[in-house]
N, C-alpha and C positions, 0 to 999 in steps of 0.2 A: 668450502663446499657450497655450490650454488643451491639456493632453495628452489622448490617447485614454484611454478608460476601460478597465478590466480586461475588461468584457464585449465592447467593440469589438475588443480584441486577441485574447481567447481564445474568445469566443463564450459565456462564462459570467459571471454577475454575482457569482460567489463564487470563493474558492479552496478547497483542500482540503489535508490533510496530505501526500498523495501528490504533489501539485504542488509543495508547499514542499520536500519531500524531493528531488524531481527538480531543483529550482532550486539547492538547496544542493550536490547532487552535481556538477552541471554546468549553467551558464547556457545554454550553447549547445544542450544537449539539451532544456532547457525550451523554448527558442525553436522548435526543430525540431518537437517533439511537441505543444506546447500552442498555439503560435501559427500555425505554418505547416502543422501537422497532417500532417507527413511520414508516409507509411505505414511502419510499423515491421516489420522482419523477424520472421517467425514463429519461435517457439522452444518446444522441448519443455518447458522449465522453466516457461514461462507456462501451457501447457496442464495440465501436471501440478499446478501450484500451485492453479489454478482448480478442477480436479477434486477435489483434496483438500478445499478449502474447501466446495465444493458438497456432496460426499458427507457430510462431517462435520456440515454444516447440516442436511441431511435427517435424520441420525441424532439430532441434538440437538432437532429439532422433533417427534421421536416416531416416525420411520419404524421399522417392524419388519423391513424387508428385511435380508437377510444382508450382511455386509461385502463379499463378492464382488460381489453385485448392486449395492449402492450405488456401489462404485467403477466397475464396468463402465458403468453408466448415466451416471455423472457424467463419465467419461472420453469416452464416445461423444458426449455433449451438447457438451462443450467442443471436441472434435475437429471437430464439425459446424460450429463457428463459424470454423474455420480455412480459408483459401483452399487448397483441395486442389491447385491448380496450382503452388503455391510450396513449395520445401523448407523443412523446419523445422530450426533450429539446435539442436544438442545441447550441453549444458553438461557440466561435470565433466571428468574425465581418462579417457583411453582406458586400458582394462585388458585383460588376456587374456580375461576373461569377457565384457567389454563393449567390444570394439574401437571401436564407434561411439559411445563415451561414454554419457551419460545420455539415450538416445533413447527411442522409444516402448516398445521391449522392456524397457528398465531401468525405466521408470515403471510399466509394467503388472506388473512383478514386485515392485517395492518399494512402489508406491502402496497396494495392498491391506494390506501389512504396516504401513505408516504408519497407516492407517485403523484396523486392528485394535488397534494399540498405543494409539491415542487412545481407543478404546472401553474398553480395559482401564484406562488412566489415569483416565478419567472414573469408573469403578467404584471405583477404589482411593484416589482422591485425598481423598475426603471433601468435596469442593467440589460445590456445586449451582449450576445456572444460576439467576441471580436473575430473578424475574418481576415484571412491572409490570401490574397489573389482569388477572392471569391469562395474560399473554403473556410467554414466555421472551425474555430479552434476547440474542437471537441475530441477528447481522447487523442490529443496531439503528441506525437512521438518526437523525441529528441535524443541526441548523443552529445554529452558534454565532455570535451577534451581539455584537461588541465594539466599543467606541468607537475611531474612527480617531485615533491619536496624532500622525499627521503634520500639521505646521502648514504648509499651502499653501492658496492661494485655491481650487484646483480639487479638493481632497481631498473625498471622500465623507465623510458624518458617521460612518458605521460601516463595518467590515469584516466580511464573511460568510465563514464556513468551514463547509463541509458534509462529511459522511462517513458511513461505516458502521462500526460497532464489531463486531468478530467475536464476542466474548462478554463478558458481565459475570457473574462468579461471586460466590457468597457462601460463605465458609469456615466452619469449625466455631465460630469466635469471632464470627461475625456481621459480619465485615469484608467489604466489597465489593472485588472485584479485577477491574480491567479487563485483559482478556487479548487479545492478538493472535496468531493462529496463523501460524507460519512454516514453509515447506518448504525453505529454503535450509540450507546447512551451517553458517552462522555466526549466532550470536545478534547482534542489533543492539547496537551500542555505545552508542547514545543512547536515551533513554526519551521523547523529544519526542512521538512518535506517541501514546503512552499518555496523556501529559499533556494533549494536545489532546482526546482522547476523554473523559477524565475531566472536563474543563471542559464539553464538550458535554452530558454526563449532569447535571452540577451545575446548568447553566443550564436545561435542559428539565424535569428532574424534582425538583430541589431537594436530591438526595442529593449527597454529596461523597466520591467514592471517593479514598482517599489511597494506594492500593497498586495496582500493576500488575505484569504479567508477560508474557513471551513463551513460548508453547508451541512447542517445537522438535520438529517431527514426526519428524525423523530420529533423535532421541534418545528419543522417546516420553515426554517430560517437560517441565516448565516449568524455566526457570532460576530464580535467586533472585528473591524478591519485590523490587520496586523502589518506593521512596517517590516519590510524586507530589505531596507537599505543597507543594513550591516552585513548582509550575506554577499560579501565581495568574492570575486574569483580567487583572491589570495586566501581568504579564510576557508573556502570550500576546497581548494587545492591542498592545503595542509590537512584538513579533516579527512579527505578522501584518500590522500597519500598514506596517512597513518593507518586508516582502515585496511587498505590494500596490504601494507606492510605487516599488519597483525595477521591477516589471513595467511600470508606466505610463511610467517613465522609459526603459524598453527598454535596460536595462544587463544584457547577457547575455555574461559571459566564459566561454570554454570552460575545462574542467579536464581537462587531458591526463594520463592515467595509464595503467597497465597494463589498467585496466578498459575502456578504449576498445576492446579487442580483442573484447569481448563485447557492446558497445553495439548495439542494434538500429537505430540511425539513423546509424551511422558512415559509410555510403556517401554521406550528404548533409552530412556535417560537414567544413567547410573546415579545421578544426584538425588533422585526420588525413588531409588530401589528398582528401576527398570533394568532391562538387559540391553546393553549397547551392541551394535553390530561390529565392534572392534575390540581388541585386546586392551584393557586398561593398563597403563604403565606401572601402576602401583599394586596390580594384582598378580598373584602367583597361579591363578587358574589358567 
């Protein structure tokens, strides 16, 4: 019996790094968000992160507006996408100055500072945004097409991975550096995201970035440079093929950790006592 396709399950004929990351964090979260499309609880950290990305994008594409204006316009735009009838969750810890944690007040105080620090870092780093045909590689889209390594009769010949790359810089030595902007407090422990992005550039443009970095907006700097040389097409082909095969086989195990407290779909997750939008195979209800 033929299994459902990725498109039949998720509504998309491709995967992305963010979907892979969600799946690796928690299979049940992937099922709830990508297949059942459970509405996620709104959170200030999502609004703030999107506002920083948008404001910095405007700056890097040549806007001459002030930092304060860029932040305000980006914040207002992202808040306009939020359902005003629902409360937003705040992250971080409660402090004397911010008893409501990292809420809108926190973001509108620290967001402009993060953006100003980014502008300063751009001026001092010596890195320039790499351009292709006169266009800066800012929020650069790609579609990565790799052979499907899964051996089964109903497997598709290729796996498709799509995404947007925050920035591609070139340093003083002419080296290309794939950079993702982060607004959280911790630098990612893995470089898979950067490796996928580098492969997307390699396939679309023929360049082969072998270095990556995460710009940490709360620190106003990048962490160390990360080698991406081991992210070959063969490695990513195997990885993404296995991911797609797992989706089609509908193997979605929950990963219960302390992070479940901040999960935006916890009310629908059976693993933490929530009510899922589907019948559980082990339930008689």
